[in-house]
N, C-alpha and C positions, 0 to 999 in steps of 0.2 A: 028844716030847710036849709040847704047846703050854704045858701047865699045871704042867710041872715044870723050868721054868729054873733052878732054886734050884741043880742038880748043877754047872751051869756058870757062875753067877753068884754071886760072893761079896762080901760088904759091906767098903767100905775102913775103916770105922770111923774112928779118928782119923790112920791112917797119911798121908792125902793133907794134912793140916793141917802136917805137917812137911816137906813137899817143895813146896810151892805157893811160898813166899817165895824160896827159893834159884833156882829156875826163874824166877819172876818177875823177880828183879834180872840174869840172865846174858842172858835170850833174848829176842827179838822176841815179840809178842804171840802170833801163830798159830803160831810155834815150840815156846813154852813150852806151850800148849795142846794139841798133839801130844804134847810130851814127857812133859807129866804123863798122858795117856791112855796112852801107850807105857809109863811107869813102872809103873803101875796094874795095865796088862795083864801085864808081865813078872814081878809079884809076886802076881799071881793076885788081884789085889784089884779086878776092874773088875765092871760089871754094874749093879746096883741104884744105886750111888754114882756110877760115870762111865763114859759110854759108849765106845769104842775110837775109834771112825774119824771120821765126819763127819756133815754135816747127813742127815737123812732124806729121801733125794732118790729119787723114783719117780713122784709124781703128774704128771698132764698138766694141771694147772689149779690155780687159787688154793687153799690148805689153809684151809678154814674152822672146823676144829677139834681140838683134841687133847686126850687123856686119859691117864692113867698108870694102870697097874692098881696095887691098894693095896699088892702087894708090890716093885713099882718094875722088876719083869722086861719088862711089855711096854707098848708104846705104842700107841695108836689114832689114826688120822688121818682127817679125812672132806675130800673136795674137790670142786670143780666139775667134776672130770673124771667125775662119775658113782660113782664107787668109794671105798669106806673103805678102809685097809690096816694089817695088824698088824705092829707091828716088833719083833724081839729088842733090848731097848733096849742091852743089853750089848755086842753087835757092829754094831747097827744095820742087821741083814740084815733082808729083808722077809720076814715068816714066812707072810702069807697075804694074798690080795686079795678084800675082800668086795664081789661084784658083782652086784647084784639091783635096784638102783634105775634107775628110767628119767628120773631128772632129776639136777640139781647135790646131793650130800650135804651138808647144811646143820649137822649135828650127829653127834657119836658120844660114847658113855659106855660103860664097863665096868660091869658089875653087881660089888656089894661083893666077891663071892668070884671075880672073875677069870675066871670059865668062860663067861659070857655077854656080849654087846654088844649095845647099841640104837644104831642109826643113824637119822637122820631126813632128809626130801628133799623138794626141791621137787615131788616127784611127788604130794605129798598123803599119804604113808606112811610109817611109821616100820618096821622091821625088827628083830626080837629074833634073833640069831646065837647058834649054838653055837660056840664057838672052838676045839673040839677038832676039828671038822670042817670050819671056815669054811663051813658051811651055814645055812641060813634055817630057824630053828625056827618062827617065827610072823611073818606080816606081819600088820601092824596097821592097816585099813583104816576109815575113817570120817570123817576130817578132809575138807573141802572146800575148802581152800587148802594153801599151803606149810607144811609142818610144821618148825618153827625149830629146837627143843631137845628133848631128853628127860633126865628125871631117873628114877633107882632109889632106892627106899626103903631105909633101912639094913640092913634084915632080907632084901633082895633079893626080896619079895614082890609087890611094885607097882611098875609105870612108870607114870610122868607124861609127855603130850606135849603141848607148846603151838603152836598154829598161828594163822596171820594170818586165820583164820576165826572167830576171837573166841572160841575155846574151849580147855579144857585136858581132856585125856581122862584117864583111868586105866585102866590095862590088868593083867590077872592075867598075871605075870611066866611063870608056868607053863604055862598053856593058851594064852595069846595073847587070851583071851577080854575082850571090853569090862567096865568095873566100873562108871564113870561119866562122865558128861559133865558139865562146869562152864561155864556160858554167862560171858564175860568183856565188860568194857565196850570193849575196846579190841582190836586185834590183838595177839597174843603172842609175844615175842620169845625168853623164857627161861623155865622152870620150876625149883623146887626145893623139896625136901621139909624141912619145918622143923619146930621143936619136937618133936625126937625122932621125925618121920614121922606125926605126928596130923595136921599140916596142910599145906596146898599152897601154894606161894607163886608168882603169875604177874605177870612185868615184861611191861608192853606198851608201845605206840607212845605213848601218854598220858603217860608218864613216872610213872606210879602203878605201887605192887605191892599186887595184890588178895590178901588172905589168906582161906583155905577151909578148913573142915575136913574132913577126909577120911572121918569117922565117918558123917556126916548131909548133908554139902555145903553146910553153913552158911556164910554170909558172916562173917569175922572181922575185918574193917576193912581199912583202906589204909594203906599207907607213903607219904606224900606230901612231896615236894621238889624233886623233879629237876625241871629245866626243859623237856627234852627226852626223846625216848623211852629207855628202859632198853635195854640192848645184852647185860647180862650179870649173872647173880646167882650167888651162890657162898653156902651155909651154912656157917657156922662149926661146928667139932665141939661135937656136945650140940644143934646147931639152936634157940640161942635168940639168936643174933645171924645177920645176913643182910648181904653186902657186895653192893652194886649198882653198876654202872657205866652212863653215858649219854653218850648224844651231847652233853649240854649240857658235856661236858669235866672232869666230876666223878665221883668215887665216894664212896659214902656207906656209912658202917657204921650197922645199925639195930639197937636192941635191940627185938625184935619182942614181948615183952610189953608195953610200954611204948609201943609204935609211934612211936619218938622216934629221931633220928638222933643217934648217939653222935660221930660224927666226920664232916665234910666234907673231902675230899681232892681238891686241884685239880691235875690231871694236867697241865693247860699252860693259859695264859691267850692263845693263840694261835687261829686258825681251824682249824690242823691239828689241834687237840687232842682231836677226839673220840675219845671211849674206847668200845672194842670188845672188848677183853680184862681180864679179870681172875681174880685166883687169890688162894686164901689157904693161909698156911703150914699144915704138920700141925699146929701148936700153937697155930694162930688168932691168932698174936702178929705177923704181918706179912703184908703184902698186894704183889700185883703189879698194875700198870695197863700197859696197852699202846694203839695204836690207829694213828691215821690218820699220826702223826708218826714212827711207825717206832721210838719209844725205848720201852725196858722199865725202868719206875720200880719201886722198892722200898720200901714205906713200912712205917714204926713204928708199929704201929695204937695205942699205949699214949700217945705222945705227937703223932702225926699228921705227924710229921717224915719228910722223904725221907732214905733210908738211902743209896742209890745210884740214879744213871741210867743206863743202858747204852743206846747206840745199835745196835739188834740187826737191822733191815732197812732195804731203800730203799723198801719199799712198805709197803701196811697191813698190821699186826699184827691178825690176826683172832681169835687164842687165845694163853691161855699156861697153864701149869701148872707147880707145883713138883714135884720128885721126892720121894717118901716121906720122905727125909732132911732136905728143906729145903734143900739146899746147892747145888741147880742147878735152873734152869728151862729148860721148852720153849718155844718161840714158834713159831707156825704163821702164814704169811704168804700175803699175794697174789703175792709172787714164787714160789709153788709149792713152797716147802721148810718144812721143819720144822727149826729149829735148836737146839742146846742150848748152855747158858751156865753157866759156873761163877760163881756170885754174888759171892764173894769178891771174886774179882780182876776179873769183867767179861769172861773170856775166852770165846771162841767154841772148843768142843770140836771140833777136826779142820777139816776144808777147808769152804769155802763151796759152797754149791749152784750158783753161778755159775761156779766154776771148773770143773765137769764138764759144763758146756753146750757143744754142737755148734756148729759154724758159724752165725752169724746175719749172713748178707749185707744182710740189709734194713736194717740199722744203720748201715752206713755208703754203701750206693749213694745214687747220684744221680739213680735214674730216680724220675719224678715219682710213682709210685704207690707208692713203698717205705714212705712214712709212713703210708699206709693199713694196709698189710700187717700192720704192728706189731699191730693186734687180731686178725688172722687168726692170728697165730702164738699167741695166747693160746689157742688151742683145737686147732691142728694141726701137726704136728711135719712138718718138711719132709721127711725120709725115712723108708723102711721100718725104719732100723735104731735110730733115736730112740725115747726112751722114749714109749710110748702117750700119747695126750692123750684129752680130753674129745672131739673128733672125730676122724676119721680121716686119716691122713697124705697128705701131696700130693704123693709120689713118683707120677710118671705121672699127674698128674690130668690133661693136657691129652688128651682123647680117651678119657678111661677111662670105662667105662660107671657109672652110678650105682649105689652100692651094691656096689662089688665087690671092696673090700679085705677080703682074708681076716681072719678073726679079730675083725672091728670088728661090735660089736651096733648094726645098722642099726633105725632105727625102720620100722615097716609102711608108712608113707609113702613112703620110699625104696626098701624091697624089693620092693616093686610097680609100680617105674617102670623103663623101659628105655633111656632117652636117654643121651646121652653128655655130659660136660664138655667143653665148648669157649666159644668167644667170646660165642656168642649165650647158650647157658643159662647161663652164669656172668653176663652181663650182666643177664639176666632175674631171676636170684634175688636179687642186691641191689638190682635198681630196685624189683621188686615186695614184696621182703621175703620172706623164707624161708616166713613163716607164710601167706602167699597163693600162693607159687610152688608149695610141697609142703606142702598143708596136713595137720598131724598131725605134722609133722618135728620132731626133739628141737631142732634148731638154734636158737640163741636168736635173737630177732628184730634183724637188722641190716639197715638201707637206707643208701645212698648216693644221695640226692637231687640230687646235683650230677652230672651227665652226665658233664662232661669228668672230674672226679675219678674218676668209676667206669670209665670207659674206661682211665685210666692204672692203676686198680687191676687190671683184668683184665687188661693187656697185662703187667703186672708179674708176675702170676699165670702167665701163658705163659712169660715169661723163666725165672722160677725153677724150672718143672716141666720145662723141654725144653733148658736149658742146664746145663752142669757149672760147679760153684762150688766 
């Protein structure tokens, strides 16, 4: 049963506190992380406190969101590959793939009871999922632009979604029926229930948080202070404080009743310091921030001081979460992985996702088209044996009929075509752009205006898909 993992997940309690330091002294970082996981597993103390294996690996695109169930047993991730995935946190095994969106999945959250989840997408919809069956319960339709985030009320009865169409929409979790539409002054990046679920907060491109009464939709004021767009919001336990993150490289902790910032936390003073990810510890005493610079920073909110800084990814960190015991953090990244970190030691638990990747010949090739292919590699696997990605694999591409990869969900634009991929069709695709060459396609708009560079890319695609590596 997806919702009864406790039979195989035991809490570690204080046991891990007694073994971290001896391991830390005697072993290299990765070795002690694996040893720590192994000891807890062998003693039956794995699961909600510590995963056994490695990064959550399986997505075929950047991971944009991560959430942990309230009991710490399950993790949900959302990706550019059009899917969300459910993982057993104790073993890091993939439990289910939630595949019903027609665009990149931008957000994913559990309901408080862990029996349902909501995902949001570029396809202008949100979906409520039944996690016992991994089936769609309700598709929430009404937004006119990308849906960027969702939140569920503490009692699990209401969902809120925020969109770039400048609206927040409220939905009945049981039926999927629309409850209210609240117009916003700016495109919405995130939403959060606050004040015990009585108000909804909307964080926008304009750097402001708008507050609204759920009972009657009345405007309750704004939280102003960020200089650029808000990227993430997290309500503290009780809902009287709100943590916000921004492209302006700061986090702010707000007293909602006073509409005042209690703390301003400076993640970085460099241009790479844009903050996309934030989290609050279960007791509300600490916070996490991460973003473009690939660092995870933990903060003491009483003092506003940095507790620790951990280099976590070589690419953007889009999301982070504490585990329910507050001892570990998860980070979701543009490098397509979700990693787990022991905060006290800074150890990454298990092997890095990069260690599990297949051959990447374009990284060392001297072919003039290889550097352009790195963008293609973000969406397409080189062969059919590799993990699925947001686009179909490239094995046998040269001369392959369009829409012919078994098991891949093509858009209608490709299903209704009958041409084959060759030098001319690939050149036309990237010369005109997918939106012009294949109207209605799910492919992102990528054009190569320089004809010589485009010819090099097409030739490298031929080399990759017809020669052995």
